[in-house]
FIGU-280306 format. One record per residue: residue number from 1; residue in one letter; x, y, z of N, C-alpha, C in turn. Coordinates in steps of 0.1 Angstrom, whole numbers, padded with zeros to 4 digits. Atoms other than C-alpha are relative to their C-alpha. Example, Ala and Ser with C-alpha at 12.3 -4.5 7.8 and 13.67 -1.06 7.14 Angstrom:
REM FIGU-280306
- 1,A,0009,-0012,0000,0123,-0045,0078,0009,0012,0000 $
- 2,S,-0009,-0011,0000,0137,-0011,0071,-0008,0011,0008 $
END
This chain:
REM FIGU-280306
- 1,M,0012,-0008,0003,1880,2102,0760,0004,0013,-0006 $
- 2,Q,-0004,-0013,0006,1882,2133,0737,-0010,0010,0005 $
- 3,Y,0007,-0011,-0005,1870,2166,0750,0001,0012,-0009 $
- 4,V,0000,-0011,0009,1860,2197,0730,-0008,0011,0006 $
- 5,N,0008,-0011,-0004,1845,2231,0734,-0015,-0002,-0004 $
- 6,F,0015,0002,0003,1807,2230,0736,-0005,0012,-0005 $
- 7,G,0003,-0012,0006,1801,2256,0711,0007,0012,0006 $
- 8,A,-0005,-0013,-0007,1805,2291,0726,-0003,0000,0015 $
- 9,T,0005,-0001,-0015,1793,2281,0761,0011,0001,0010 $
- 10,G,-0011,0000,-0010,1827,2279,0776,0002,-0013,0008 $
- 11,L,0000,0013,-0007,1820,2243,0787,0010,-0009,-0008 $
- 12,Q,-0007,0010,0006,1844,2215,0779,-0008,-0013,0002 $
- 13,I,0009,0011,0000,1824,2184,0770,0006,-0012,-0006 $
- 14,S,-0005,0012,0006,1832,2148,0763,-0007,-0003,-0013 $
- 15,R,0007,0001,0012,1823,2138,0728,-0010,-0011,0000 $
- 16,L,0011,0010,-0002,1804,2108,0740,-0008,0004,0012 $
- 17,G,0008,-0004,-0011,1775,2117,0762,-0009,-0012,0004 $
- 18,F,0008,0011,-0005,1751,2096,0782,-0015,0003,-0004 $
- 19,G,0014,-0002,0004,1716,2093,0765,-0009,-0006,0011 $
- 20,G,0008,0004,-0012,1690,2091,0794,-0014,-0006,-0004 $
- 21,I,0013,0006,0002,1661,2076,0776,-0001,-0015,0005 $
- 22,P,0002,0015,-0004,1668,2037,0781,0000,-0003,0015 $
- 23,I,0000,0003,-0015,1672,2040,0819,-0014,-0003,0005 $
- 24,Q,0014,0002,-0003,1634,2040,0819,-0003,-0015,0001 $
- 25,R,0002,0015,0000,1637,2002,0813,0006,-0007,0011 $
- 26,I,-0007,0008,-0011,1659,1994,0843,-0006,0006,0014 $
- 27,D,0005,-0005,-0013,1656,2010,0879,0010,0010,0004 $
- 28,Q,-0009,-0011,-0005,1673,2037,0900,0013,-0005,0004 $
- 29,P,-0014,0005,-0003,1701,2015,0914,0008,-0003,-0012 $
- 30,G,-0007,0002,0013,1709,2005,0879,0005,0012,-0007 $
- 31,T,-0004,-0014,0005,1710,2041,0868,0013,0005,0008 $
- 32,R,-0012,-0004,-0007,1734,2049,0896,0013,-0008,-0004 $
- 33,E,-0011,0008,0004,1757,2020,0886,0005,0005,-0014 $
- 34,L,-0004,-0005,0013,1757,2033,0850,0006,0013,0000 $
- 35,L,-0006,-0013,0000,1765,2068,0859,0013,0000,0006 $
- 36,I,-0014,0001,-0006,1794,2058,0881,0009,-0005,-0011 $
- 37,A,-0008,0005,0011,1807,2037,0852,0003,0010,-0011 $
- 38,A,-0003,-0011,0011,1802,2066,0827,0010,0010,0006 $
- 39,H,-0010,-0010,-0006,1821,2089,0851,0014,-0005,-0001 $
- 40,K,-0013,0006,0000,1850,2064,0853,0005,0000,-0014 $
- 41,A,-0004,0001,0014,1850,2062,0815,0003,0014,-0007 $
- 42,G,-0003,-0014,0005,1854,2100,0812,-0012,0007,-0006 $
- 43,I,0011,-0008,0005,1819,2109,0801,-0005,0011,0010 $
- 44,N,0004,-0011,-0009,1808,2143,0815,-0013,0007,-0004 $
- 45,Y,0012,-0006,0005,1776,2150,0797,-0012,-0009,0000 $
- 46,I,0012,0009,-0002,1741,2136,0806,-0012,0007,-0008 $
- 47,D,0012,-0005,0006,1710,2141,0784,-0013,-0006,0006 $
- 48,T,0013,0005,-0004,1675,2137,0798,-0011,0010,-0004 $
- 49,A,0011,-0009,0005,1641,2153,0794,-0011,-0002,0011 $
- 50,R,0012,0001,-0008,1609,2161,0813,-0009,-0011,-0005 $
- 51,A,0008,0010,0006,1592,2137,0789,0004,-0014,0002 $
- 52,Y,-0005,0014,-0001,1613,2107,0797,-0004,-0005,0014 $
- 53,T,0006,0005,-0012,1591,2097,0827,0010,0000,0012 $
- 54,V,-0008,0000,-0012,1615,2086,0856,0015,0005,-0003 $
- 55,S,-0015,-0003,0004,1648,2097,0838,0005,0011,0008 $
- 56,E,-0006,-0011,-0008,1653,2130,0854,0001,-0003,0016 $
- 57,A,0000,0002,-0016,1644,2118,0890,0011,-0011,0002 $
- 58,W,-0010,0011,-0003,1666,2086,0888,0014,0006,-0002 $
- 59,I,-0013,-0006,0002,1695,2106,0873,0003,0009,0012 $
- 60,G,-0003,-0008,-0011,1692,2132,0900,0003,-0007,0014 $
- 61,Q,-0002,0008,-0013,1689,2107,0929,0014,-0007,-0001 $
- 62,S,-0013,0007,0001,1719,2087,0915,0011,0009,0001 $
- 63,L,-0012,-0010,-0001,1742,2117,0911,0001,0004,0015 $
- 64,E,-0001,-0004,-0014,1733,2128,0947,0006,-0012,0009 $
- 65,E,-0006,0011,-0008,1740,2093,0962,0014,-0003,-0003 $
- 66,A,-0014,0003,0003,1772,2089,0943,0009,0012,0001 $
- 67,G,-0008,-0012,-0002,1784,2125,0950,0006,0004,-0013 $
- 68,L,-0006,-0003,0014,1789,2131,0912,-0007,0012,-0006 $
- 69,R,0007,-0011,0006,1766,2161,0906,0010,0010,-0008 $
- 70,D,-0009,-0010,0007,1795,2185,0899,0009,-0005,-0010 $
- 71,D,-0009,0006,0010,1813,2161,0877,-0007,-0001,-0014 $
- 72,F,0007,0002,0012,1786,2162,0850,-0006,0013,-0005 $
- 73,I,0008,-0010,0006,1771,2187,0826,-0014,-0006,-0002 $
- 74,L,0013,0004,0002,1734,2183,0829,-0008,0007,-0010 $
- 75,A,0009,-0005,0011,1711,2188,0799,-0013,-0006,0001 $
- 76,T,0014,0006,0001,1673,2185,0800,-0007,0009,-0010 $
- 77,K,0009,-0008,0010,1644,2198,0779,-0014,-0003,0003 $
- 78,C,0014,0002,-0002,1607,2202,0779,-0007,0007,-0012 $
- 79,R,0008,-0004,0011,1579,2210,0755,-0007,0013,0003 $
- 80,A,0007,-0012,-0004,1567,2242,0772,0001,0010,-0011 $
- 81,L,-0001,-0010,0010,1559,2270,0748,-0002,0014,0005 $
- 82,T,0002,-0013,-0006,1548,2298,0771,0008,0002,0012 $
- 83,K,-0009,-0004,-0012,1566,2316,0799,-0005,-0007,0012 $
- 84,A,0006,0007,-0012,1543,2303,0826,0003,-0015,0001 $
- 85,D,-0002,0015,0000,1546,2267,0815,0015,-0003,0001 $
- 86,M,-0015,0003,-0002,1584,2269,0812,0004,0003,0014 $
- 87,E,-0003,-0002,-0014,1587,2284,0846,-0003,-0012,0008 $
- 88,A,0004,0012,-0008,1568,2254,0860,0009,-0012,-0003 $
- 89,E,-0009,0012,0004,1589,2229,0840,0014,0001,0005 $
- 90,I,-0014,-0003,-0006,1622,2245,0851,0000,-0005,0015 $
- 91,A,0001,0002,-0015,1611,2242,0888,-0001,-0016,0002 $
- 92,T,0000,0015,-0002,1602,2205,0883,0012,-0007,-0004 $
- 93,S,-0013,0006,0003,1634,2197,0866,0010,0002,0011 $
- 94,L,-0009,-0002,-0012,1654,2213,0894,-0002,-0010,0011 $
- 95,K,0004,0009,-0011,1635,2193,0919,0003,-0015,-0003 $
- 96,N,-0003,0013,0004,1638,2160,0900,0016,-0003,0000 $
- 97,L,-0015,0003,0001,1675,2164,0893,0008,0004,0013 $
- 98,R,-0005,-0003,-0013,1681,2175,0929,0013,0010,-0001 $
- 99,T,-0011,-0010,0003,1702,2206,0919,-0006,0013,0000 $
- 100,D,0005,-0014,0000,1700,2243,0921,0004,0007,-0014 $
- 101,H,-0003,-0005,0013,1712,2247,0885,0001,-0011,-0011 $
- 102,I,-0001,0009,0011,1711,2231,0851,0008,0006,-0011 $
- 103,E,-0010,-0007,0009,1739,2237,0827,-0007,0003,-0015 $
- 104,L,0006,-0002,0013,1717,2233,0795,-0014,-0004,0000 $
- 105,F,0014,0002,0000,1680,2237,0792,-0004,0002,-0014 $
- 106,Q,0004,0000,0014,1664,2230,0758,-0014,0000,-0003 $
- 107,F,0013,0001,0005,1632,2235,0739,-0001,-0014,-0007 $
- 108,H,0001,0015,0004,1621,2199,0731,-0009,-0001,-0013 $
- 109,N,0006,0002,0014,1613,2195,0694,-0013,0008,-0003 $
- 110,P,0011,-0008,0004,1590,2224,0687,-0003,0000,-0015 $
- 111,S,0002,-0002,0014,1573,2228,0654,0003,0015,-0004 $
- 112,L,-0003,-0015,0004,1579,2261,0634,-0010,0009,0007 $
- 113,D,0010,-0008,-0007,1547,2275,0648,0003,0001,0015 $
- 114,G,-0003,-0001,-0014,1557,2264,0683,0012,0008,0003 $
- 115,L,-0011,-0008,-0002,1590,2281,0678,-0004,0015,0000 $
- 116,K,0005,-0013,0000,1572,2313,0670,-0006,0004,0013 $
- 117,T,0007,-0002,-0013,1552,2310,0702,0011,0002,0010 $
- 118,I,-0011,0000,-0010,1584,2304,0722,0007,0014,-0001 $
- 119,L,-0008,-0012,0001,1600,2336,0708,-0009,0012,0001 $
- 120,A,0009,-0011,-0001,1569,2358,0710,-0001,0006,0014 $
- 121,P,0002,-0006,-0014,1561,2381,0740,-0007,-0010,0008 $
- 122,G,0007,0010,-0009,1551,2358,0769,0003,-0014,-0003 $
- 123,G,-0004,0013,0003,1568,2329,0753,0011,-0006,0009 $
- 124,A,-0009,0007,-0008,1590,2303,0768,0014,0005,0001 $
- 125,M,-0014,-0006,0000,1622,2320,0758,0002,0010,0011 $
- 126,E,0000,-0010,-0010,1614,2348,0783,0004,-0007,0013 $
- 127,A,-0002,0007,-0013,1614,2323,0812,0014,-0005,0000 $
- 128,L,-0013,0006,-0001,1647,2306,0802,0010,0012,0001 $
- 129,L,-0009,-0011,-0001,1664,2340,0797,0001,0006,0014 $
- 130,E,0000,-0005,-0014,1653,2351,0832,0007,-0010,0009 $
- 131,A,-0006,0011,-0008,1664,2317,0846,0016,0001,-0001 $
- 132,K,-0015,-0001,0003,1698,2322,0829,0006,0012,0007 $
- 133,A,-0004,-0012,-0007,1701,2357,0844,0001,-0003,0014 $
- 134,R,-0001,0003,-0015,1695,2342,0879,0010,-0011,0002 $
- 135,G,-0010,0011,-0002,1721,2314,0873,-0006,-0013,0002 $
- 136,I,0006,0012,-0002,1695,2287,0875,0002,-0009,-0012 $
- 137,V,-0002,0006,0012,1700,2278,0838,0013,0006,-0006 $
- 138,G,-0013,-0006,0005,1735,2281,0823,-0001,0003,-0014 $
- 139,H,-0001,-0003,0015,1728,2279,0785,-0014,-0006,-0005 $
- 140,I,0013,0002,0006,1698,2276,0761,0002,-0008,-0013 $
- 141,G,-0001,0008,0013,1694,2250,0734,-0014,-0003,-0005 $
- 142,I,0011,0005,0006,1669,2233,0711,0002,-0013,-0006 $
- 143,T,-0001,0013,0007,1662,2199,0698,-0010,0000,-0011 $
- 144,A,0009,-0001,0011,1646,2193,0665,0000,-0014,-0008 $
- 145,H,0001,0011,0009,1634,2165,0641,-0003,0004,-0013 $
- 146,L,0002,-0005,0014,1627,2187,0612,0011,0009,-0004 $
- 147,A,-0011,-0008,0004,1654,2203,0591,-0004,0015,0000 $
- 148,A,0005,-0014,-0001,1633,2235,0589,0001,0007,0013 $
- 149,V,-0001,-0005,-0014,1633,2239,0627,0016,0002,0002 $
- 150,F,-0015,-0002,-0001,1671,2233,0627,0005,0013,-0007 $
- 151,E,-0005,-0011,0008,1677,2259,0600,-0005,0013,0007 $
- 152,A,0006,-0012,-0006,1654,2285,0618,0008,0003,0013 $
- 153,A,-0006,-0002,-0013,1673,2279,0651,0014,0006,-0002 $
- 154,L,-0014,-0005,0002,1707,2288,0635,0000,0015,0000 $
- 155,D,0000,-0015,0000,1695,2324,0632,-0005,0006,0013 $
- 156,I,0005,-0005,-0013,1683,2327,0668,0012,0001,0010 $
- 157,P,-0011,-0002,-0008,1712,2342,0689,0000,-0006,0013 $
- 158,E,0001,0005,-0014,1699,2331,0722,0002,-0015,0001 $
- 159,I,-0002,0015,0000,1701,2294,0712,0014,-0003,-0003 $
- 160,E,-0015,0002,0000,1736,2282,0719,0003,-0015,-0005 $
- 161,T,-0003,0014,0004,1732,2244,0711,-0013,-0005,-0008 $
- 162,I,0011,0006,0007,1711,2224,0686,0002,-0015,-0001 $
- 163,M,-0001,0014,0001,1703,2187,0687,-0009,-0005,-0012 $
- 164,F,0007,0005,0012,1693,2168,0656,0005,-0014,-0003 $
- 165,P,-0004,0014,0004,1693,2131,0642,0011,0001,-0011 $
- 166,Y,-0010,0002,0010,1725,2122,0623,0007,-0013,0002 $
- 167,N,-0007,0013,0000,1739,2088,0615,0004,-0004,-0014 $
- 168,I,-0004,0005,0013,1751,2066,0587,-0010,0001,-0010 $
- 169,V,0011,-0001,0009,1717,2065,0571,-0008,0012,-0001 $
- 170,E,0009,-0012,0000,1701,2098,0580,0010,0012,-0001 $
- 171,Q,-0010,-0010,0004,1719,2126,0563,-0006,0013,-0003 $
- 172,Q,0007,-0013,0005,1693,2154,0558,0006,0012,0008 $
- 173,G,-0006,-0011,-0007,1711,2175,0584,0015,0003,-0002 $
- 174,R,-0014,-0001,0000,1746,2172,0573,0005,0014,-0003 $
- 175,E,-0004,-0013,0004,1749,2206,0556,-0003,0011,0012 $
- 176,L,0004,-0009,-0011,1731,2223,0586,0009,-0003,0012 $
- 177,I,-0010,0002,-0010,1756,2206,0610,0012,0008,-0002 $
- 178,D,-0011,-0009,0003,1784,2224,0592,-0003,0014,0003 $
- 179,R,0004,-0013,-0003,1765,2256,0594,0000,0003,0015 $
- 180,C,0001,0000,-0015,1759,2250,0631,0014,0003,0006 $
- 181,A,-0014,-0002,-0005,1797,2247,0638,0005,0014,-0005 $
- 182,A,-0005,-0013,0005,1804,2277,0616,-0007,0012,0008 $
- 183,A,0006,-0010,-0008,1779,2297,0637,0004,0001,0015 $
- 184,G,-0004,0000,-0014,1796,2288,0669,-0009,-0007,0010 $
- 185,K,0009,0007,-0008,1768,2267,0682,0004,-0015,0002 $
- 186,G,-0003,0014,-0002,1773,2233,0698,-0010,-0009,-0007 $
- 187,F,0010,0010,0006,1758,2203,0679,0000,-0013,0007 $
- 188,I,0002,0013,-0007,1744,2174,0697,-0006,-0010,-0009 $
- 189,D,0005,0010,0009,1739,2143,0677,-0009,-0010,0008 $
- 190,M,0009,0010,-0006,1708,2122,0686,-0001,-0011,-0010 $
- 191,K,0002,0012,0008,1701,2087,0672,0012,-0004,-0008 $
- 192,P,-0012,0004,0008,1736,2078,0662,-0001,-0014,-0005 $
- 193,L,0002,0013,0006,1725,2042,0658,-0013,-0001,-0007 $
- 194,A,0013,0000,0007,1693,2052,0640,-0011,-0007,0008 $
- 195,G,0010,0006,-0009,1672,2041,0670,0002,-0015,0001 $
- 196,G,-0002,0014,-0002,1688,2007,0670,0000,-0008,-0013 $
- 197,A,0001,0006,0012,1684,2000,0633,0015,-0003,-0006 $
- 198,I,-0015,0003,0003,1723,2001,0629,0005,-0009,0011 $
- 199,E,-0004,0010,-0010,1735,1970,0646,0014,0001,0005 $
- 200,D,-0014,-0002,-0004,1772,1978,0646,0002,0013,0007 $
- 201,G,-0001,-0013,-0008,1774,2004,0673,0013,0006,-0001 $
- 202,R,-0014,-0006,0001,1812,2008,0671,0001,0008,-0014 $
- 203,L,-0001,-0007,0013,1809,2017,0633,-0009,0012,0000 $
- 204,A,0009,-0012,0000,1779,2040,0639,0007,0012,0007 $
- 205,L,-0006,-0011,-0007,1798,2060,0665,0013,0005,-0007 $
- 206,R,-0012,-0005,0007,1830,2060,0645,-0004,0009,-0011 $
- 207,Y,0003,-0008,0010,1811,2074,0617,-0005,0015,0004 $
- 208,V,0005,-0013,-0006,1794,2102,0637,0011,0009,0005 $
- 209,L,-0011,-0007,-0007,1824,2112,0657,0012,0003,-0008 $
- 210,S,-0011,-0004,0009,1848,2113,0627,-0003,0013,-0006 $
- 211,N,0003,-0013,0005,1829,2144,0617,0003,0011,0010 $
- 212,P,-0004,-0010,-0010,1846,2173,0636,-0011,0010,0003 $
- 213,A,0011,-0010,-0004,1814,2194,0634,-0010,-0006,0010 $
- 214,V,0008,0006,-0010,1797,2170,0657,0006,0002,0014 $
- 215,T,-0006,-0002,-0013,1803,2182,0692,-0001,-0012,0010 $
- 216,V,0002,0012,-0009,1788,2153,0711,-0011,-0009,-0005 $
- 217,S,0010,0010,0004,1769,2122,0704,-0006,-0007,0013 $
- 218,I,0006,0005,-0012,1744,2108,0729,-0008,-0013,-0002 $
- 219,P,0007,0013,0001,1736,2071,0724,-0006,-0004,0013 $
- 220,G,0006,0005,-0012,1712,2056,0748,0007,-0012,0005 $
- 221,M,-0006,0012,-0006,1724,2029,0772,-0007,-0003,0013 $
- 222,A,0007,0005,-0012,1708,2007,0798,0008,-0010,0007 $
- 223,T,-0008,0009,-0008,1736,1984,0808,0014,0004,-0002 $
- 224,V,-0015,-0003,0000,1773,1986,0816,0007,-0005,-0013 $
- 225,E,-0006,0006,0013,1780,1964,0785,-0003,0010,-0012 $
- 226,E,0003,-0009,0010,1762,1989,0763,0008,0013,0001 $
- 227,L,-0008,-0011,-0003,1781,2017,0779,0015,-0003,-0005 $
- 228,N,-0013,0003,0003,1814,2000,0774,0002,-0001,-0016 $
- 229,A,-0001,0001,0014,1806,1993,0737,-0001,0015,-0006 $
- 230,N,0000,-0014,0005,1798,2030,0732,0013,0007,0002 $
- 231,V,-0013,-0006,-0004,1830,2041,0749,0010,-0005,-0010 $
- 232,A,-0009,0005,0010,1849,2018,0726,-0002,0005,-0014 $
- 233,G,0004,-0005,0013,1831,2031,0695,0005,0015,-0001 $
- 234,A,-0004,-0014,0001,1840,2067,0705,0015,0002,0002 $
- 235,A,-0014,-0001,-0004,1876,2060,0713,0009,0006,-0011 $
- 236,N,-0008,-0005,0012,1889,2069,0678,-0008,0009,-0009 $
- 237,P,0007,-0010,0009,1877,2101,0662,0006,0003,-0013 $
- 238,A,-0007,-0003,0013,1900,2099,0632,-0009,-0002,-0011 $
- 239,P,0009,0003,0013,1886,2099,0597,-0001,-0014,-0003 $
- 240,L,0003,0014,0003,1871,2067,0586,0010,-0006,-0010 $
- 241,T,-0009,0006,0009,1893,2042,0568,-0008,-0004,-0012 $
- 242,P,0008,0005,0012,1883,2030,0532,-0008,-0011,0003 $
- 243,E,0008,0011,-0004,1872,1998,0548,-0013,0004,0008 $
- 244,E,0012,-0005,-0007,1849,2016,0572,-0010,0008,-0008 $
- 245,E,0008,-0007,0010,1836,2038,0544,-0009,-0011,-0007 $
- 246,A,0007,0011,0006,1827,2006,0526,-0011,-0006,0008 $
- 247,A,0009,0007,-0009,1811,1991,0556,-0012,0009,0002 $
- 248,C,0011,-0010,-0001,1789,2023,0560,-0009,-0001,-0012 $
- 249,Q,0008,0001,0012,1778,2019,0524,-0009,-0012,0001 $
- 250,K,0008,0012,-0001,1767,1984,0531,-0012,0001,0009 $
- 251,V,0011,-0003,-0009,1746,1996,0560,-0011,0008,-0008 $
- 252,R,0010,-0008,0007,1729,2021,0537,-0007,-0009,-0011 $
- 253,D,0006,0010,0010,1724,1995,0510,-0010,-0009,0007 $
- 254,A,0008,0010,-0007,1708,1972,0536,-0013,0006,0005 $
- 255,L,0011,-0007,-0007,1686,1997,0553,-0007,0011,-0008 $
- 256,G,0006,-0010,0007,1679,2022,0527,0000,0014,0007 $
- 257,T,0000,-0013,-0006,1674,2059,0533,-0013,0008,-0001 $
- 258,Q,0012,-0007,0002,1638,2067,0526,-0010,0000,0011 $
- 259,F,0011,0000,-0009,1618,2058,0556,0006,0006,0014 $
- 260,C,-0003,-0008,-0013,1617,2076,0590,0009,-0008,0009 $
- 261,R,-0008,0006,-0009,1645,2068,0614,0001,0007,0013 $
- 262,R,0000,-0008,-0013,1637,2092,0642,0000,-0010,0012 $
- 263,C,-0001,0012,-0008,1631,2060,0661,-0004,-0012,-0009 $
- 264,N,0002,0011,0010,1634,2028,0640,-0013,-0008,0003 $
- 265,Y,0012,0007,-0004,1604,2015,0659,-0012,0004,-0009 $
- 266,T,0012,-0006,0007,1580,2036,0638,-0005,-0010,-0012 $
- 267,V,0003,0007,0012,1581,2016,0605,-0004,-0014,0004 $
- 268,K,0002,0014,-0004,1583,1981,0621,-0012,-0001,0008 $
- 269,I,0012,0001,-0008,1557,1987,0647,-0012,0004,-0007 $
- 270,S,0011,-0004,0008,1534,2005,0623,-0004,-0013,-0009 $
- 271,F,0003,0012,0009,1536,1974,0599,-0007,-0011,0008 $
- 272,V,0006,0010,-0008,1530,1950,0627,-0014,0003,0005 $
- 273,F,0013,-0004,-0006,1502,1969,0643,-0011,0000,-0011 $
- 274,T,0010,-0001,0011,1484,1976,0609,-0003,-0015,-0004 $
- 275,T,0003,0014,0005,1488,1939,0599,-0008,-0008,0010 $
- 276,S,0008,0006,-0010,1474,1928,0633,-0014,0004,0000 $
- 277,I,0014,-0005,0001,1444,1950,0630,-0008,-0007,-0012 $
- 278,A,0008,0006,0012,1436,1937,0595,-0003,-0015,0003 $
- 279,L,0004,0014,-0003,1438,1901,0608,-0011,-0001,0009 $
- 280,L,0011,-0001,-0009,1415,1909,0636,-0013,0003,-0007 $
- 281,Q,0013,-0004,0007,1390,1925,0613,-0004,-0012,-0009 $
- 282,M,0004,0012,0007,1391,1894,0591,-0006,-0011,0009 $
- 283,L,0005,0010,-0009,1386,1871,0621,-0014,0005,0005 $
- 284,F,0013,-0005,-0004,1358,1893,0633,-0011,-0002,-0010 $
- 285,I,0010,0002,0010,1340,1892,0600,-0003,-0016,-0002 $
- 286,F,0002,0015,0001,1345,1854,0598,-0008,-0004,0011 $
- 287,C,0008,0004,-0012,1331,1849,0633,-0014,0004,-0001 $
- 288,T,0014,-0004,0001,1300,1870,0627,-0008,-0007,-0011 $
- 289,Q,0006,0006,0011,1293,1854,0594,-0004,-0015,0005 $
- 290,S,0002,0013,-0006,1296,1820,0612,-0012,-0001,0009 $
- 291,I,0012,-0002,-0009,1271,1831,0639,-0012,0001,-0007 $
- 292,I,0013,-0003,0007,1246,1844,0614,-0004,-0013,-0007 $
- 293,S,0004,0012,0007,1248,1812,0594,-0005,-0011,0009 $
- 294,L,0005,0009,-0010,1244,1791,0625,-0014,0003,0005 $
- 295,A,0013,-0005,-0005,1214,1812,0636,-0011,-0003,-0011 $
- 296,L,0010,0002,0011,1197,1809,0602,-0003,-0015,-0001 $
- 297,S,0002,0014,0001,1202,1772,0601,-0007,-0006,0011 $
- 298,S,0008,0005,-0011,1187,1768,0635,-0013,0007,0002 $
- 299,S,0012,-0007,0000,1157,1790,0627,-0001,0009,0011 $
- 300,V,0001,-0009,-0011,1167,1814,0653,0003,0014,-0005 $
- 301,T,-0001,-0014,0006,1164,1851,0646,0010,0008,0010 $
- 302,F,-0010,-0008,-0007,1194,1872,0656,-0001,0014,-0005 $
- 303,S,-0001,-0015,0004,1195,1910,0656,0015,0003,0003 $
- 304,F,-0014,-0001,-0002,1231,1916,0651,0005,0013,-0007 $
- 305,S,-0005,-0012,0005,1248,1949,0646,0015,0001,0003 $
- 306,A,-0013,-0001,-0003,1285,1952,0642,0006,0013,-0006 $
- 307,K,-0006,-0013,0004,1304,1984,0641,0015,-0004,-0004 $
- 308,S,-0014,0002,0005,1337,1983,0621,0008,0010,0008 $
- 309,F,-0009,-0009,-0007,1366,1998,0638,0012,0003,-0008 $
- 310,T,-0013,-0004,0007,1396,2016,0626,0010,0003,0010 $
- 311,S,-0011,-0004,-0011,1429,2023,0643,0010,0009,-0007 $
- 312,R,-0010,-0010,0005,1453,2051,0638,0011,0000,0011 $
- 313,R,-0012,0000,-0008,1488,2048,0653,0006,0014,0001 $
- 314,K,-0006,-0013,-0002,1501,2080,0668,0015,0000,-0001 $
- 315,R,-0016,-0001,0000,1537,2088,0658,0005,0008,0011 $
- 316,S,-0007,-0009,-0010,1561,2101,0683,0014,0002,-0004 $
END
């Protein structure tokens, strides 16, 4: 396992981190097994969030039971924008993670307007700075899905790390990643497998970690087999071979680069959901027409009122 400086934080971090989203699909004992295996593999960075339902709590309980809390750099995040809300979120994360300090606390994907609120008087930054002064929070970071937020964060001195999507097919942050490294901030790569769209996990991690400006990548994992595959993919951070470069291009040719890959589920699920609704609407119309025809043919009067329905899928 390769270890590097985590920006200017003074922390030494493994370049492969433990992404804490998928453990929501398993259970707490399974989480403990995974974290013990991650520790044995040399991983020392865990990513979780207040928004990941049971993730914080299962990670906290697992580390306590395994006696491994001090062997990991814990990073969490929340969507609080105000000082009061952030104070409450910090307290909840400390309780969930069963710890008296969190090495990295991040603003979770704020909009540009949200970032302004965070930095304004009474904003969430005040709470994190006070927590940092008390030793409850070690360092402050931000996660983003928009390049504009990433770019704005580069100029905020209090922010020490930035998380952003970067993978074989998602390249809109590449220049910003270089600027992040030049600014002395740690860069955390999310979605290295494009939310699962890239099937060759070894190639995906080879691509991401061959870029020295990437401090750490945090693929999600829910089984020991996935963990081992991720460790194998992160084993060689050398520049890509010509064969690997060609393989990456084949991935781009197959998947394209125009649709959202924040989580690859968006396009596929949107298509399935929209198609399903359309079919249901057609079925509804057919059934109502059949009922009316039957009623008329039977000389029965029906008073029928149908309200059309529409559906809008909320993106996350």
